[in-house]
C-alpha positions in Angstrom: 49.8 -31.0 1.0 52.2 -28.4 2.2 51.3 -24.9 3.4 52.0 -23.3 0.0 49.7 -25.7 -1.9 46.9 -25.1 0.6 47.2 -21.4 0.4 47.1 -21.6 -3.4 44.0 -23.7 -3.3 42.3 -21.3 -0.9 42.8 -18.2 -3.0 39.8 -18.7 -5.3 37.8 -20.1 -2.4 38.4 -17.5 0.3 35.2 -18.2 2.2 35.6 -22.0 2.2 35.4 -23.1 5.8 38.2 -25.6 5.3 40.6 -22.8 4.5 39.6 -20.9 7.6 38.6 -23.3 10.4 37.4 -20.5 12.7 35.1 -19.0 10.1 32.3 -21.5 10.5 32.3 -20.9 14.3 32.2 -17.2 13.7 29.2 -17.5 11.5 27.4 -19.7 13.9 28.1 -17.2 16.7 26.8 -14.3 14.7 23.6 -16.2 13.8 23.0 -17.1 17.5 23.6 -13.5 18.5 21.2 -12.3 15.9 18.5 -14.8 17.1 19.0 -13.8 20.7 18.7 -10.1 19.8 15.5 -10.6 17.7 13.9 -12.7 20.5 14.8 -9.9 23.1 13.3 -7.2 20.8 10.0 -9.2 20.2 9.4 -10.1 23.9 10.5 -6.8 25.4 8.2 -4.7 23.0 6.4 -2.1 24.9 3.6 -1.6 22.6 0.4 -0.9 24.5 -2.8 -2.5 23.2 -6.4 -1.4 24.1 -9.0 -4.2 24.2 -12.0 -3.7 21.9 -15.1 -2.3 23.6 -18.5 -4.0 23.3 -19.4 -2.2 20.1 -16.0 -2.7 18.4 -16.2 -6.3 19.3 -19.6 -6.6 17.8 -18.2 -5.0 14.6 -15.4 -7.6 14.6 -18.1 -10.2 14.6 -19.9 -8.6 11.6 -16.6 -8.6 9.8 -16.0 -12.4 10.6 -19.5 -13.5 10.0 -19.8 -11.9 6.7 -16.4 -13.2 5.5 -15.0 -9.6 4.8 -11.5 -11.0 5.1 -12.1 -13.1 1.9 -11.7 -10.0 -0.1 -10.2 -7.4 2.2 -7.1 -7.4 4.4 -6.1 -6.1 7.9 -2.3 -5.4 8.1 -2.0 -7.1 4.7 -3.6 -10.5 5.8 -6.7 -11.5 3.9 -8.0 -11.6 0.4 -6.8 -9.3 -2.4 -10.0 -8.5 -4.4 -10.5 -5.4 -2.3 -8.1 -2.9 -0.5 -6.6 -3.2 2.8 -8.9 -1.7 5.3 -6.6 -1.3 8.3 -6.7 2.5 7.8 -10.0 2.7 6.0 -11.4 5.2 8.6 -8.7 7.7 7.4 -10.1 7.8 3.9 -13.8 7.1 4.5 -16.4 8.6 6.9 -19.3 6.6 8.3 -21.8 7.8 5.7 -19.5 6.7 2.9 -19.1 3.3 4.4 -22.9 3.0 4.8 -23.4 3.9 1.2 -21.0 1.2 -0.1 -22.5 -1.4 2.2 -26.0 -0.6 1.0 -25.3 -0.1 -2.7 -22.2 -2.2 -3.1 -19.4 -1.3 -5.5 -17.9 -3.2 -8.5 -17.4 -6.8 -7.3 -18.5 -5.9 -3.7 -22.1 -7.0 -3.1 -24.7 -5.0 -1.2 -25.2 -6.0 2.4 -28.5 -6.0 4.2 -27.1 -4.6 7.5 -29.3 -2.9 10.1 -28.1 0.3 11.7 -26.5 -1.4 14.7 -24.5 -3.7 12.5 -23.2 -0.7 10.4 -22.5 1.3 13.5 -20.5 -1.6 15.0 -18.5 -2.3 11.9 -17.6 1.4 11.6 -16.5 1.3 15.3 -14.3 -1.7 14.6 -12.7 0.0 11.6 -12.0 3.0 13.6 -10.4 0.9 16.3 -8.2 -0.8 13.6 -7.1 2.6 12.2 -5.9 3.6 15.7 -3.6 0.5 16.0 -1.1 1.8 13.5 -0.1 1.7 9.9 -1.3 -1.3 7.8 1.3 -1.2 5.1 4.8 0.2 4.9 5.0 3.3 2.8 7.8 5.2 1.1 7.0 8.8 1.9 8.5 10.1 -1.3 7.0 7.9 -3.9 4.0 6.0 -2.4 0.7 7.8 -1.6 -0.6 7.3 1.9 -3.9 5.8 2.7 -5.0 9.2 4.1 -6.1 11.6 1.4 -5.2 14.5 3.4 -1.6 13.2 3.9 -1.5 12.0 0.2 -2.2 15.5 -1.1 0.9 16.8 0.8 3.2 13.9 -0.1 6.2 14.8 -2.4 5.0 12.7 -5.2 1.5 14.3 -5.3 3.0 17.8 -4.9 5.3 17.2 -7.9 2.5 15.8 -10.0 0.2 18.8 -9.0 2.9 21.3 -9.7 3.6 19.7 -13.1 -0.1 19.7 -14.0 -0.5 23.4 -12.8 2.4 24.5 -15.0 1.0 22.6 -18.1 -2.5 24.2 -17.8 -3.9 20.8 -18.7 -7.3 21.2 -17.0 -8.7 17.9 -18.1 -5.7 16.0 -16.7 -5.8 18.1 -13.5 -9.5 17.1 -13.1 -8.6 13.4 -13.6 -5.9 13.8 -10.9 -8.5 15.2 -8.5 -10.8 12.2 -9.3 -8.0 9.8 -8.8 -7.3 11.3 -5.3 -11.0 11.5 -4.3 -12.0 8.1 -5.4 -10.7 4.7 -4.0 -8.1 4.5 -6.7 -5.4 5.3 -4.2 -6.5 2.5 -1.9 -4.8 0.1 -4.3 -2.7 2.1 -6.7 0.4 4.2 -6.0 2.3 6.5 -8.2 5.9 5.7 -9.4 5.7 2.1 -7.9 3.8 -1.1 -7.8 1.7 -1.4 -4.7 2.2 -4.0 -2.0 -1.0 -5.8 -3.2 0.2 -6.0 -6.8 -1.7 -3.1 -8.3 0.4 -1.7 -11.2 2.1 1.7 -11.4 -0.4 3.9 -13.1 2.5 6.1 -14.5 3.2 3.3 -17.0 -0.3 2.3 -17.9 -0.7 4.6 -20.9 2.4 3.2 -22.5 1.4 -0.4 -21.9 -2.3 -0.2 -22.9 -4.1 1.4 -25.9 -6.5 4.2 -25.4 -9.4 1.8 -26.0 -8.0 -0.8 -23.6 -7.4 1.9 -20.9 -11.0 3.1 -21.2 -12.2 -0.5 -21.0 -10.4 -1.0 -17.8 -11.7 2.3 -16.3 -15.2 1.2 -17.2 -15.2 -2.5 -16.3 -12.2 -3.0 -14.0 -10.0 -6.0 -14.5 -10.7 -9.2 -12.7 -9.7 -10.8 -10.4 -8.2 -7.9 -8.4 -9.7 -4.7 -9.8 -13.4 -4.1 -9.2 -15.5 -2.2 -11.6 -15.1 1.6 -10.9 -18.1 3.8 -10.6 -17.0 6.4 -13.1 -19.1 8.3 -15.6 -17.9 8.6 -19.2 -16.8 12.1 -18.5 -14.9 11.2 -15.4 -13.3 8.2 -17.3 -12.1 10.6 -19.9 -10.5 12.9 -17.4 -8.8 10.0 -15.5 -7.5 8.7 -18.8 -6.1 12.2 -19.6 -4.3 12.2 -16.3 -2.9 8.7 -16.7 -1.7 9.6 -20.2 -0.1 12.9 -19.0 1.9 11.3 -16.2 3.0 8.5 -18.6 4.4 11.2 -21.0 6.1 13.2 -18.2 7.0 10.4 -15.9 10.8 10.8 -16.2 10.7 14.7 -15.5 8.4 14.4 -12.6 10.4 11.4 -11.0 13.6 13.5 -11.4 12.1 16.3 -9.4 10.9 14.0 -6.6 14.2 12.2 -6.4 16.2 15.3 -6.4 14.7 16.2 -3.0 16.5 14.9 0.0 14.6 12.0 1.6 14.8 10.6 5.1 13.4 7.4 3.8 15.2 4.8 6.0 14.6 7.1 9.1 10.9 7.5 8.4 10.0 3.9 7.4 7.7 2.4 10.0 9.7 -0.7 10.7 7.4 -2.0 13.5 4.1 -2.0 11.5 1.8 -2.6 14.5 3.0 0.3 16.6 2.0 3.9 16.0 
């Protein structure tokens, strides 16, 4: 085969290593360099870790002995029947935790813990919260685990402004319930969550009014536990979900029109604050 025939054969197969003998070596060199760089970054990470104190260690034992990880996650690792609890101490206080442990909630059973066990478990969750962010979050579209931060996120501000302009008091009350309850531990607005919870801004278009009310009353196994909402609260939340489904495009347009430092603000190293 002469040079002209070889060139013609290589035209539709530009990346064929036989057409460019040095290309394979270049790829291998790039892969090797990437491996060396990754190894360097991992083993030279300067993240400082603080050992758990006695009470926090005791809380970790409560967590393990009661198989909490079968339903909940830390840093996304664990079961998926309940929310990730890495940053639970941001959205709960100790009295709220104690209430859920004593009474249970939905699929979560009640636990017969004494005060020392409860105090230790709370100390462990506080320690976990201080280690960093459990799940990556888009600051424009995904609500944070911290209700105070969530209320000031671009998505929540846009939804709140739209509700205010609409004077839809029932849907506004449903939005407040959505923010104050544990809904935002699993669900996010304008995106599916990392644990597979659906985007609620689509729910009213996918489910009938009766089906939506049934989910709000009984949950949806295996992932969504039964919410603890009164009939009046369910009606308000359903009004909120219906409203954001009807106005999804206009609200999302306002959010996306704002400049977003998404790539710069994404917490690439999840275990570092």
